[in-house]
N, C-alpha and C positions, 0 to 999 in steps of 0.2 A: 484542414486542421493540421497543425504542424507535427503532432505526435504520429498521427496516422500516416502522413506523408513520409516521415522519417523511417518508420518501420517498413513501409512498402518499398523504400529505396535501400533498405539494409541488405547486405550480402550474408548476414549471419542467419542461416536458416533456423538454428536452434532458438535464438531469441525471438524470431518472428513467430515460431510455433507457440512459444510460451506466451507471447503477447496475445495471439489470437485466442488461446484457451482462456486466458485471464479476462479479456474483454467479454468473451462469451459468458463467463461466470457473472460478471458485473451486470450484463443485460438480463441474465436469468433472475438475478436478485431483484431488479426493478420490475420484472414481469410478475414475480411472486407477490409483490406488494404494490400493485398499481393503484393510481387514483381512478383511472378510467381506461377502457379499452380504446384502441385507435382503429380508425377506418382506413389506415394507410395500407396500400397494397404490399404484398410480399416483395421483398427486395431481391434482385438477381444476385447471383454469386459475385463477391467483390474481388475475386482473383482472376487475372487475365493470362498469366504465363502458364504454358503447358506443363512445365516442370512441377509447379505447385499443384496444378489440378490433378496430377497423377498421385498425389499423396492421399492415402486413405484417411489419415487423421484430418486433413484439411477438408476433404469431401464431407466427412461427418460434421465438421464445424459449419460448413455451408448449409447443410440440411437443418441443423439446429437453429442457426441464425434466421433462416427463412421462416421457421415456425414462430420464432420469438418476435419478429418484426410486426406482428399484428397487435402488439402492445405499445402503448405510449409511455415513454419514460416520464416519471413524475419529477419535474425539475426541482421542486423544493419539498419533496415528500418527507413528512415528519416521521414516517415509519422507519427510515433508514438514516444511519449516522456514520460518519467517518471518524475513526478514533486515532488520535495522535498520541503515541506513547513516546516519552523522551528518549527511550533506547532505540526507537525505530525512525524517529522523525527525520533525521538528517539524510537518510538513504531510502529505506524501504517505503516509508510513508509517502515520499515524493513519487515513487513508482506507482503506488496505489492511487494517489491523487490524479495522476495523469492517465491512468487506466480508466478511472471514472469519467474523466473529461472525454476520453476517446469513445467510451461507451455511449455517452450522450450524443456525441457527434455522429456516430454510425447510425443510431436510431433516427436522428433528424434527417440525415441525408437520404434515408430510404424513401422519403416523400418527394425527393427531387427539388426541395426548396432550399437552395444554397444559402440565401439570406437568413432564413430561419435557423439553419444549421449553425451559421456563424454566431448568431445572436444567442443560441442555446449554449454554446461553448463559453462565450464571454460571460454569461450569467449563470454558470454552473455553481450555484450557491448552496452546495450541500451542507447541511447542518454538521458541524465539526466540534468534537470535544478533545480537549488537551489535558492530559494528566500532568500537571505541573509539579515537579519535584523540587524540594528545597535545596538538594545537593546536586542538581543538574548543572552541567557546564553553562556558563552565561551565553556562549555561542549558540547553544541549542535553543534556549528561550528566544534569543534575538531572531534566529532563523525562522522559528515557528511563527512569531508575530509578523515578520516581514512577508512570509509566504501567505499567511492569511490575508494580509493587506493587498498583496499583489493579485490574488485570485478572488478577492471579495468573499472569503469564507466567513460565515457567521461563527466565530470561535467562542466556545463555551469552556471556560477554564475550571478544572476540578482540582482542588488542593488537598482533598482528603485522601485516604487510602482508596485503592481501586474498588473494592467491594462496596464500601460505604458511599463512595461517589456515584457508582452505578445505581445503587438502590435509590438514592435521592433523585438522580437524573430520570430514571424510568418512572418513578412515582409522580414527578412533576410533569414530564412530557413522555407519554407512552411511546416506546420504541420497540420495533419488532426485530430489526436486524442491525448489526454493527459491522462495518468493514474494518478488518484488521490486517496488519502487515506480518502476521505469523508465518514462519517458514519451518519446514521439517528440520528437526535438529535443535530447535529452540526448546527450552525447558517446559514451556507451556503447550508444545505442539503434540505431545504424546496422545495418541488416540483421536486426534482431530482429523476431520475431513474438510472438503471445501465448504460445506454447510454443516455446522455442528451446533446443536443446542448448548446453551451454557451449562456448566457443571452443577450437580446437586448442591443446594445450599446457596447458590447465587441467584440473583434476580433473573427471571426467564427472558431470554432473547436469543436470537440466532446469530452465531458467530459466522461471518462470511469471510473466507480466506482465499482471495484471488491468486495470491502468490505462494501458496502453501508448498508447491513443488518446485519453486525457483531456487536456484543455487546462488551462492555469493557472486559468482561470475555472471550469472544471468542478470542479477540486479545491476551490476556495473555495466554490462553490455547495453542494457536499456538506457541507463542514465547518460552514458557517453554517446550512444547512437542518436538519442533524441535531444542531446545538448541541454539536459535538464540541470538546473542549478541545484547544488547540494551544499551542505554545511561545510564551512572552511576547515573544520577539524579533520576531515577525511584527507585533506591535502597535507596534513601535518603528521601522517603516519598512523592515525587512529583507524582501526578496522572494525571494532565493536565497541560501542559507547554506552557506558553505564553512568555512574555518578562520578563526581570529581574525586571521590575517595577510593574507587576501585578500578580506575581506568588510566592506562598510560599508552603511549604510542606502541605499536607492535614492533618489537625489536627486529623482527625479520625484514622490516622495511628500512632499517638503518642504512644510510648512504656512505658510511665510513668516515664522515667528517663531522659527526655530531648531529646531523640533521636526519630527516626521514623522507622517504619517497611517498607518493600518494597511495591511498588505500587500494585503488584499482590495480596497482602493480603487484599485489600479493599473489605469488605463484601457487601456493598451496592453500586452497581455501578451507581445508580442514583446520587450519590454524587461525581462522578468523578471530577467535576469542582469545588469542595468545596475550593480548594486552589487558585482559580483565583480571581483577582481584590482585594486582601486583602491589598496590599501595594500601591494601585494606588491613587495618588492625583488627583486633578481636571485636571491638564494638561495631565498627563499620561492616565487618564480615557478617556479623549477626544480622545487621540491618539489611544487608544485601540478600542474605538467605531468606529473611522474612518476605522481602519484596518478590523474590523468585517463587516462594510458596504461594503468595497471593496471586500472581499472574498465571501460575501454572494451573490454577483451578478456574480461571476466567471462562 
């Protein structure tokens, strides 16, 4: 599987550790909501180099993975959903998608059946919801639909506000957990953990946050290491994407000739959102604040 191979070949120890922990979380989520238990044997540790084996964190991951391999991943489980938010889709959600694919792969290879593993990854048709926004960049929508087509994702489009959309979604199709691309530092990340129940007043479900502790540079290290396709806006200097009314390229990436360098070249990740709210008038600023309040309670 190309993602697993790329990460094993990476010299970036930090992003490898982030990847391992995130994939472990994905596998835990599927173990919590299984269709059936598996009779597969426990897998051996998947690390071979001595340097990595000496890491206490990796050792703990190996123990946890061995315990979790007794469960079968539910390939099309209706209990779990991948959520595409227009502000995350071009970067973080691509990380999330490939972490889920890698989780499927690692569970399948524990049986030693390579053909089955390849088939599982090719048919990783996790139910996916996309909160389509009327003021989103056209590039975001196009990239979303292209990604869904490329990976065969059954995309369900929600055009209402987040809360109403989720209420209708969960009423129609019971859902226990939703994979999200939330990171620490986001307005809606306050108080969240890797597994966090939805906030009071919202429909009940488990928020699953595999990349909660990932930094801006972690996201880009993963995307570039694994050669994952991302939205073209990031090559035009955008580092944090909201609506067409509140987002401009990050001026810190200006190349001096009127153009902008790619997002992954931002040296100070604390200024990831420096291009947000620059074009927002009072009306659009109010709309943006409303959206932030909605998602912060998700």
